[in-house]
A tleap script that builds the chain and sets N, CA, C and O, in Angstrom:
source leaprc.protein.ff14SB
mol = sequence {
  NMET ALA ALA VAL LEU GLU ASP ALA VAL GLN
  ASN LEU LEU GLY SER ARG ARG LYS PRO ALA
  ARG PRO LYS TRP ILE ARG ARG ASP LEU GLU
  TRP LEU THR SER THR GLU ARG ARG ASP PRO
  PHE ALA PHE GLU THR ILE CYS GLU THR LEU
  GLY ILE ASP PRO SER ARG ILE ARG ARG LYS
  ILE LEU SER THR THR PRO PRO VAL VAL GLU
  SER ARG GLY SER LEU ALA SER ARG ARG CYS
  SER ALA SER CSER
}
set mol.1.N position { 106.503 106.094 111.023 }
set mol.1.CA position { 106.159 105.454 109.769 }
set mol.1.C position { 104.700 105.715 109.398 }
set mol.1.O position { 104.378 105.961 108.236 }
set mol.2.N position { 103.843 105.657 110.379 }
set mol.2.CA position { 102.423 105.912 110.118 }
set mol.2.C position { 102.216 107.339 109.607 }
set mol.2.O position { 101.369 107.578 108.745 }
set mol.3.N position { 102.984 108.274 110.135 }
set mol.3.CA position { 102.855 109.668 109.703 }
set mol.3.C position { 103.292 109.848 108.252 }
set mol.3.O position { 102.697 110.641 107.523 }
set mol.4.N position { 104.317 109.127 107.827 }
set mol.4.CA position { 104.775 109.194 106.433 }
set mol.4.C position { 103.667 108.680 105.518 }
set mol.4.O position { 103.350 109.312 104.510 }
set mol.5.N position { 103.083 107.546 105.864 }
set mol.5.CA position { 101.995 106.976 105.076 }
set mol.5.C position { 100.790 107.912 105.054 }
set mol.5.O position { 100.195 108.140 104.001 }
set mol.6.N position { 100.438 108.445 106.198 }
set mol.6.CA position { 99.294 109.355 106.286 }
set mol.6.C position { 99.504 110.605 105.431 }
set mol.6.O position { 98.584 111.046 104.742 }
set mol.7.N position { 100.690 111.169 105.472 }
set mol.7.CA position { 100.986 112.362 104.684 }
set mol.7.C position { 100.818 112.096 103.190 }
set mol.7.O position { 100.215 112.898 102.476 }
set mol.8.N position { 101.346 110.982 102.724 }
set mol.8.CA position { 101.231 110.634 101.308 }
set mol.8.C position { 99.778 110.401 100.908 }
set mol.8.O position { 99.338 110.865 99.856 }
set mol.9.N position { 99.034 109.685 101.744 }
set mol.9.CA position { 97.627 109.418 101.441 }
set mol.9.C position { 96.840 110.725 101.384 }
set mol.9.O position { 96.014 110.913 100.491 }
set mol.10.N position { 97.089 111.618 102.321 }
set mol.10.CA position { 96.393 112.904 102.307 }
set mol.10.C position { 96.742 113.720 101.069 }
set mol.10.O position { 95.868 114.358 100.483 }
set mol.11.N position { 97.997 113.706 100.669 }
set mol.11.CA position { 98.382 114.407 99.443 }
set mol.11.C position { 97.657 113.831 98.236 }
set mol.11.O position { 97.132 114.575 97.408 }
set mol.12.N position { 97.629 112.517 98.137 }
set mol.12.CA position { 97.046 111.864 96.964 }
set mol.12.C position { 95.528 111.946 96.918 }
set mol.12.O position { 94.944 112.038 95.838 }
set mol.13.N position { 94.892 111.913 98.064 }
set mol.13.CA position { 93.433 111.936 98.085 }
set mol.13.C position { 92.861 113.341 98.267 }
set mol.13.O position { 91.643 113.520 98.253 }
set mol.14.N position { 93.720 114.323 98.435 }
set mol.14.CA position { 93.251 115.694 98.549 }
set mol.14.C position { 92.543 115.965 99.863 }
set mol.14.O position { 91.599 116.754 99.898 }
set mol.15.N position { 92.974 115.333 100.941 }
set mol.15.CA position { 92.317 115.502 102.231 }
set mol.15.C position { 92.814 116.708 103.019 }
set mol.15.O position { 92.363 116.940 104.141 }
set mol.16.N position { 93.703 117.450 102.470 }
set mol.16.CA position { 94.266 118.593 103.187 }
set mol.16.C position { 93.443 119.839 102.928 }
set mol.16.O position { 92.702 119.916 101.948 }
set mol.17.N position { 93.576 120.799 103.801 }
set mol.17.CA position { 92.877 122.076 103.611 }
set mol.17.C position { 93.390 122.787 102.368 }
set mol.17.O position { 92.624 123.401 101.626 }
set mol.18.N position { 94.703 122.694 102.154 }
set mol.18.CA position { 95.316 123.285 100.970 }
set mol.18.C position { 95.630 122.164 99.989 }
set mol.18.O position { 96.146 121.124 100.399 }
set mol.19.N position { 95.335 122.346 98.707 }
set mol.19.CA position { 95.656 121.290 97.743 }
set mol.19.C position { 97.169 121.039 97.689 }
set mol.19.O position { 97.968 121.966 97.822 }
set mol.20.N position { 97.539 119.789 97.496 }
set mol.20.CA position { 98.953 119.432 97.383 }
set mol.20.C position { 99.513 119.947 96.068 }
set mol.20.O position { 98.803 120.036 95.066 }
set mol.21.N position { 100.766 120.278 96.086 }
set mol.21.CA position { 101.444 120.716 94.865 }
set mol.21.C position { 101.589 119.532 93.921 }
set mol.21.O position { 101.786 118.403 94.368 }
set mol.22.N position { 101.491 119.783 92.605 }
set mol.22.CA position { 101.633 118.676 91.645 }
set mol.22.C position { 102.928 117.888 91.825 }
set mol.22.O position { 102.936 116.669 91.656 }
set mol.23.N position { 104.019 118.568 92.165 }
set mol.23.CA position { 105.276 117.822 92.331 }
set mol.23.C position { 105.215 116.888 93.535 }
set mol.23.O position { 105.849 115.833 93.524 }
set mol.24.N position { 104.460 117.259 94.578 }
set mol.24.CA position { 104.298 116.372 95.736 }
set mol.24.C position { 103.441 115.171 95.366 }
set mol.24.O position { 103.695 114.050 95.807 }
set mol.25.N position { 102.426 115.420 94.552 }
set mol.25.CA position { 101.566 114.324 94.110 }
set mol.25.C position { 102.373 113.340 93.274 }
set mol.25.O position { 102.278 112.129 93.473 }
set mol.26.N position { 103.173 113.858 92.331 }
set mol.26.CA position { 104.023 112.968 91.515 }
set mol.26.C position { 104.986 112.181 92.394 }
set mol.26.O position { 105.171 110.980 92.197 }
set mol.27.N position { 105.601 112.858 93.367 }
set mol.27.CA position { 106.547 112.203 94.281 }
set mol.27.C position { 105.841 111.078 95.034 }
set mol.27.O position { 106.362 109.968 95.138 }
set mol.28.N position { 104.657 111.373 95.556 }
set mol.28.CA position { 103.938 110.371 96.339 }
set mol.28.C position { 103.428 109.225 95.474 }
set mol.28.O position { 103.373 108.086 95.937 }
set mol.29.N position { 103.058 109.501 94.236 }
set mol.29.CA position { 102.650 108.423 93.322 }
set mol.29.C position { 103.824 107.511 92.998 }
set mol.29.O position { 103.669 106.291 92.938 }
set mol.30.N position { 104.990 108.095 92.790 }
set mol.30.CA position { 106.182 107.277 92.533 }
set mol.30.C position { 106.481 106.399 93.744 }
set mol.30.O position { 106.804 105.220 93.597 }
set mol.31.N position { 106.374 106.973 94.934 }
set mol.31.CA position { 106.624 106.237 96.172 }
set mol.31.C position { 105.601 105.113 96.337 }
set mol.31.O position { 105.958 103.984 96.671 }
set mol.32.N position { 104.339 105.430 96.104 }
set mol.32.CA position { 103.250 104.468 96.266 }
set mol.32.C position { 103.366 103.298 95.291 }
set mol.32.O position { 103.063 102.162 95.655 }
set mol.33.N position { 103.792 103.556 94.079 }
set mol.33.CA position { 103.842 102.508 93.061 }
set mol.33.C position { 105.168 101.747 93.046 }
set mol.33.O position { 105.314 100.771 92.309 }
set mol.34.N position { 106.121 102.181 93.843 }
set mol.34.CA position { 107.410 101.498 93.902 }
set mol.34.C position { 107.281 100.193 94.696 }
set mol.34.O position { 106.536 100.115 95.672 }
set mol.35.N position { 108.016 99.183 94.260 }
set mol.35.CA position { 108.052 97.917 94.989 }
set mol.35.C position { 109.359 97.781 95.779 }
set mol.35.O position { 109.689 96.699 96.265 }
set mol.36.N position { 110.075 98.858 95.898 }
set mol.36.CA position { 111.334 98.909 96.666 }
set mol.36.C position { 111.071 98.494 98.114 }
set mol.36.O position { 110.057 98.863 98.706 }
set mol.37.N position { 112.000 97.723 98.670 }
set mol.37.CA position { 111.841 97.280 100.059 }
set mol.37.C position { 113.101 97.504 100.897 }
set mol.37.O position { 113.091 97.247 102.101 }
set mol.38.N position { 114.171 97.975 100.285 }
set mol.38.CA position { 115.424 98.150 101.033 }
set mol.38.C position { 115.387 99.363 101.954 }
set mol.38.O position { 115.990 99.343 103.027 }
set mol.39.N position { 114.698 100.400 101.554 }
set mol.39.CA position { 114.616 101.628 102.344 }
set mol.39.C position { 113.614 101.428 103.481 }
set mol.39.O position { 112.506 100.949 103.238 }
set mol.40.N position { 113.974 101.782 104.712 }
set mol.40.CA position { 113.024 101.607 105.819 }
set mol.40.C position { 111.752 102.446 105.668 }
set mol.40.O position { 110.733 102.143 106.290 }
set mol.41.N position { 111.806 103.493 104.851 }
set mol.41.CA position { 110.621 104.323 104.646 }
set mol.41.C position { 110.006 104.118 103.264 }
set mol.41.O position { 109.239 104.963 102.802 }
set mol.42.N position { 110.326 103.021 102.606 }
set mol.42.CA position { 109.676 102.659 101.353 }
set mol.42.C position { 108.227 102.283 101.650 }
set mol.42.O position { 107.922 101.792 102.737 }
set mol.43.N position { 107.342 102.510 100.696 }
set mol.43.CA position { 105.921 102.221 100.881 }
set mol.43.C position { 105.685 100.783 101.339 }
set mol.43.O position { 104.962 100.542 102.305 }
set mol.44.N position { 106.298 99.839 100.642 }
set mol.44.CA position { 106.091 98.421 100.972 }
set mol.44.C position { 106.595 98.105 102.381 }
set mol.44.O position { 105.948 97.356 103.112 }
set mol.45.N position { 107.730 98.661 102.765 }
set mol.45.CA position { 108.297 98.426 104.095 }
set mol.45.C position { 107.390 98.991 105.180 }
set mol.45.O position { 107.130 98.330 106.185 }
set mol.46.N position { 106.912 100.212 104.976 }
set mol.46.CA position { 106.024 100.835 105.955 }
set mol.46.C position { 104.743 100.018 106.111 }
set mol.46.O position { 104.310 99.742 107.230 }
set mol.47.N position { 104.146 99.637 105.001 }
set mol.47.CA position { 102.916 98.845 105.081 }
set mol.47.C position { 103.138 97.545 105.834 }
set mol.47.O position { 102.337 97.178 106.694 }
set mol.48.N position { 104.217 96.850 105.517 }
set mol.48.CA position { 104.489 95.585 106.194 }
set mol.48.C position { 104.715 95.801 107.689 }
set mol.48.O position { 104.230 95.021 108.508 }
set mol.49.N position { 105.437 96.842 108.042 }
set mol.49.CA position { 105.703 97.133 109.454 }
set mol.49.C position { 104.410 97.442 110.206 }
set mol.49.O position { 104.249 97.055 111.363 }
set mol.50.N position { 103.491 98.142 109.539 }
set mol.50.CA position { 102.227 98.516 110.170 }
set mol.50.C position { 101.147 97.436 110.053 }
set mol.50.O position { 100.040 97.601 110.566 }
set mol.51.N position { 101.473 96.334 109.379 }
set mol.51.CA position { 100.506 95.250 109.230 }
set mol.51.C position { 99.418 95.541 108.208 }
set mol.51.O position { 98.292 95.062 108.337 }
set mol.52.N position { 99.758 96.325 107.193 }
set mol.52.CA position { 98.810 96.708 106.139 }
set mol.52.C position { 99.211 96.003 104.847 }
set mol.52.O position { 100.397 95.935 104.524 }
set mol.53.N position { 98.250 95.488 104.116 }
set mol.53.CA position { 98.518 94.862 102.818 }
set mol.53.C position { 98.834 95.968 101.809 }
set mol.53.O position { 97.943 96.740 101.453 }
set mol.54.N position { 100.094 96.063 101.336 }
set mol.54.CA position { 100.455 97.152 100.429 }
set mol.54.C position { 99.678 97.132 99.109 }
set mol.54.O position { 99.338 98.192 98.583 }
set mol.55.N position { 99.397 95.963 98.576 }
set mol.55.CA position { 98.651 95.876 97.314 }
set mol.55.C position { 97.237 96.420 97.471 }
set mol.55.O position { 96.730 97.129 96.602 }
set mol.56.N position { 96.619 96.082 98.578 }
set mol.56.CA position { 95.228 96.519 98.803 }
set mol.56.C position { 95.140 98.043 98.950 }
set mol.56.O position { 94.291 98.676 98.322 }
set mol.57.N position { 96.000 98.626 99.766 }
set mol.57.CA position { 95.948 100.073 99.962 }
set mol.57.C position { 96.351 100.800 98.677 }
set mol.57.O position { 95.800 101.855 98.362 }
set mol.58.N position { 97.311 100.240 97.936 }
set mol.58.CA position { 97.729 100.840 96.663 }
set mol.58.C position { 96.545 100.883 95.685 }
set mol.58.O position { 96.277 101.916 95.073 }
set mol.59.N position { 95.844 99.756 95.545 }
set mol.59.CA position { 94.683 99.707 94.644 }
set mol.59.C position { 93.620 100.717 95.060 }
set mol.59.O position { 93.059 101.420 94.219 }
set mol.60.N position { 93.350 100.787 96.350 }
set mol.60.CA position { 92.316 101.696 96.857 }
set mol.60.C position { 92.683 103.151 96.573 }
set mol.60.O position { 91.847 103.921 96.100 }
set mol.61.N position { 93.909 103.523 96.854 }
set mol.61.CA position { 94.335 104.906 96.626 }
set mol.61.C position { 94.339 105.233 95.139 }
set mol.61.O position { 93.851 106.292 94.743 }
set mol.62.N position { 94.876 104.355 94.317 }
set mol.62.CA position { 94.943 104.620 92.875 }
set mol.62.C position { 93.559 104.668 92.243 }
set mol.62.O position { 93.364 105.359 91.243 }
set mol.63.N position { 92.600 103.949 92.807 }
set mol.63.CA position { 91.251 103.967 92.239 }
set mol.63.C position { 90.499 105.249 92.579 }
set mol.63.O position { 89.520 105.587 91.914 }
set mol.64.N position { 90.949 105.965 93.610 }
set mol.64.CA position { 90.260 107.187 94.008 }
set mol.64.C position { 91.064 108.452 93.743 }
set mol.64.O position { 90.555 109.555 93.943 }
set mol.65.N position { 92.325 108.314 93.290 }
set mol.65.CA position { 93.162 109.477 93.012 }
set mol.65.C position { 92.779 110.082 91.674 }
set mol.65.O position { 92.717 109.361 90.678 }
set mol.66.N position { 92.520 111.381 91.618 }
set mol.66.CA position { 92.205 112.009 90.343 }
set mol.66.C position { 93.412 111.957 89.413 }
set mol.66.O position { 94.551 112.007 89.875 }
set mol.67.N position { 93.172 111.856 88.101 }
set mol.67.CA position { 94.289 111.789 87.156 }
set mol.67.C position { 95.156 113.040 87.225 }
set mol.67.O position { 94.654 114.155 87.365 }
set mol.68.N position { 96.457 112.834 87.125 }
set mol.68.CA position { 97.412 113.936 87.092 }
set mol.68.C position { 98.260 113.758 85.854 }
set mol.68.O position { 98.907 112.724 85.683 }
set mol.69.N position { 98.261 114.747 84.997 }
set mol.69.CA position { 99.072 114.673 83.788 }
set mol.69.C position { 100.432 115.258 84.116 }
set mol.69.O position { 100.534 116.337 84.700 }
set mol.70.N position { 101.459 114.549 83.740 }
set mol.70.CA position { 102.806 115.037 83.968 }
set mol.70.C position { 103.574 115.039 82.665 }
set mol.70.O position { 103.125 114.469 81.670 }
set mol.71.N position { 104.714 115.669 82.671 }
set mol.71.CA position { 105.473 115.839 81.443 }
set mol.71.C position { 105.951 114.516 80.856 }
set mol.71.O position { 106.119 114.413 79.641 }
set mol.72.N position { 106.175 113.493 81.699 }
set mol.72.CA position { 106.681 112.210 81.205 }
set mol.72.C position { 105.581 111.224 80.862 }
set mol.72.O position { 105.885 110.099 80.464 }
set mol.73.N position { 104.345 111.587 80.996 }
set mol.73.CA position { 103.262 110.666 80.693 }
set mol.73.C position { 102.101 110.889 81.624 }
set mol.73.O position { 102.137 111.778 82.475 }
set mol.74.N position { 101.083 110.096 81.467 }
set mol.74.CA position { 99.877 110.290 82.277 }
set mol.74.C position { 99.814 109.281 83.409 }
set mol.74.O position { 100.465 108.236 83.372 }
set mol.75.N position { 99.035 109.606 84.392 }
set mol.75.CA position { 98.817 108.703 85.510 }
set mol.75.C position { 98.131 107.431 85.035 }
set mol.75.O position { 98.355 106.357 85.593 }
set mol.76.N position { 97.305 107.547 84.015 }
set mol.76.CA position { 96.592 106.371 83.518 }
set mol.76.C position { 97.572 105.263 83.146 }
set mol.76.O position { 97.320 104.094 83.439 }
set mol.77.N position { 98.690 105.617 82.500 }
set mol.77.CA position { 99.661 104.598 82.145 }
set mol.77.C position { 100.350 104.046 83.385 }
set mol.77.O position { 100.715 102.870 83.410 }
set mol.78.N position { 100.534 104.863 84.407 }
set mol.78.CA position { 101.138 104.408 85.643 }
set mol.78.C position { 100.197 103.467 86.385 }
set mol.78.O position { 100.641 102.485 86.979 }
set mol.79.N position { 98.903 103.762 86.354 }
set mol.79.CA position { 97.939 102.900 87.041 }
set mol.79.C position { 98.032 101.488 86.480 }
set mol.79.O position { 98.023 100.511 87.229 }
set mol.80.N position { 98.121 101.388 85.165 }
set mol.80.CA position { 98.204 100.058 84.542 }
set mol.80.C position { 99.466 99.334 85.004 }
set mol.80.O position { 99.413 98.157 85.360 }
set mol.81.N position { 100.596 100.033 84.998 }
set mol.81.CA position { 101.831 99.367 85.379 }
set mol.81.C position { 101.872 99.083 86.863 }
set mol.81.O position { 102.490 98.100 87.271 }
set mol.82.N position { 101.244 99.896 87.686 }
set mol.82.CA position { 101.260 99.689 89.131 }
set mol.82.C position { 100.394 98.513 89.548 }
set mol.82.O position { 100.688 97.850 90.543 }
set mol.83.N position { 99.346 98.249 88.813 }
set mol.83.CA position { 98.442 97.179 89.216 }
set mol.83.C position { 98.879 95.821 88.737 }
set mol.83.O position { 98.306 94.814 89.153 }
set mol.84.N position { 99.887 95.755 87.866 }
set mol.84.CA position { 100.321 94.445 87.387 }
set mol.84.C position { 101.418 93.859 88.209 }
set mol.84.O position { 101.883 92.757 87.920 }
savepdb mol mol.pdb
quit
């Protein structure tokens, strides 16, 4: 579970040697902003299992993630909906 979280954080924050593909960034943003809890590998489930406050880590990552424009809208609109 920690590896799944680490992979997503590295993709979103650009910590890898090679930049993440835009589709991976979109996938990880959708995962990060989801409040789903039924899946054992959902963001909220992983955070709870690891003893991490999901809201706090979500805010921190979204505040440092560079904007990504996608065909269905901008990250800016997602940030607003994710923080509420």
